C-alpha positions in Angstrom: -7.0 17.2 19.6 -3.1 17.7 18.7 -3.5 14.1 16.3 -6.5 14.5 15.0 -5.6 18.5 13.6 -1.9 16.3 13.0 -3.7 14.1 10.9 -5.9 16.0 8.7 -3.6 18.6 8.0 -0.6 15.7 7.2 -3.4 14.5 4.6 -3.9 18.2 3.0 -0.1 17.8 2.6 0.2 14.9 1.9 -2.7 15.2 -0.9 -1.7 18.7 -2.3 2.1 16.6 -2.2 0.5 13.8 -4.1 -1.2 16.4 -7.0 2.7 18.7 -7.0 4.3 15.1 -8.3 1.5 13.7 -10.2 0.7 10.6 -8.3 -2.5 11.5 -6.2 -4.4 8.8 -8.9 -2.5 5.5 -7.7 -2.7 6.8 -3.8 -5.0 6.8 -1.3 -6.3 8.5 1.3 -4.3 6.6 4.2 -1.1 6.8 1.9 -1.6 11.0 1.6 -2.2 10.8 5.2 1.0 9.0 5.9 3.4 11.2 3.0 2.1 13.9 5.1 3.0 13.3 8.3 6.6 11.8 7.2 7.4 15.0 5.1 6.1 17.2 7.5 8.5 15.0 10.5 12.1 15.1 7.7 10.5 18.5 7.1 11.0 18.9 11.3 14.2 17.4 11.5 16.4 18.6 8.6 15.0 22.2 7.4 13.0 23.5 10.5 16.2 24.5 12.3 17.8 25.3 9.4 15.3 28.3 8.9 13.9 28.8 12.4 10.1 28.4 12.7 8.7 25.0 14.7 7.2 22.2 12.8 4.0 21.7 12.2 4.4 17.9 14.6 5.2 20.5 17.9 1.4 21.8 17.3 2.3 25.3 15.7 0.4 25.4 12.5 1.6 28.2 10.6 2.5 29.4 6.9 5.7 28.7 7.6 6.2 24.9 9.0 2.6 24.1 6.3 4.9 25.1 3.1 8.2 23.7 4.8 5.6 20.4 5.9 4.6 20.2 2.3 8.3 20.4 0.4 9.2 17.0 3.2 6.4 15.8 1.2 7.1 16.5 -2.3 10.9 14.6 -1.0 10.0 12.4 0.5 6.8 11.0 -2.8 10.2 11.9 -4.9 12.5 9.5 -3.4 9.4 7.0 -3.2 8.9 7.6 -7.8 12.7 7.2 -8.0 13.1 3.6 -5.8 9.5 2.8 -7.9 10.0 4.1 -11.0 14.3 4.6 -11.7 12.9 8.1 -12.3 11.5 11.2 -10.4 8.9 12.2 -12.9 
């Protein structure tokens, strides 16, 4: 059950991050899920120890963990855009 919740929440986070970075038309639902989950993993390892709390990948869903995961997904999309286009946009 936890993996299903992670996929759904990761997909929503990836979708919102793609809307923020204006890349929604270029990626589908699978890439949204991947970006959301990988961004959540990156944020869980880097940002969460600095501010405390638990990452979304631990199964606990809170406002703090969702916002940290969203920041991680936006940063991941910015890095992908830098390699793809040469600009963050």
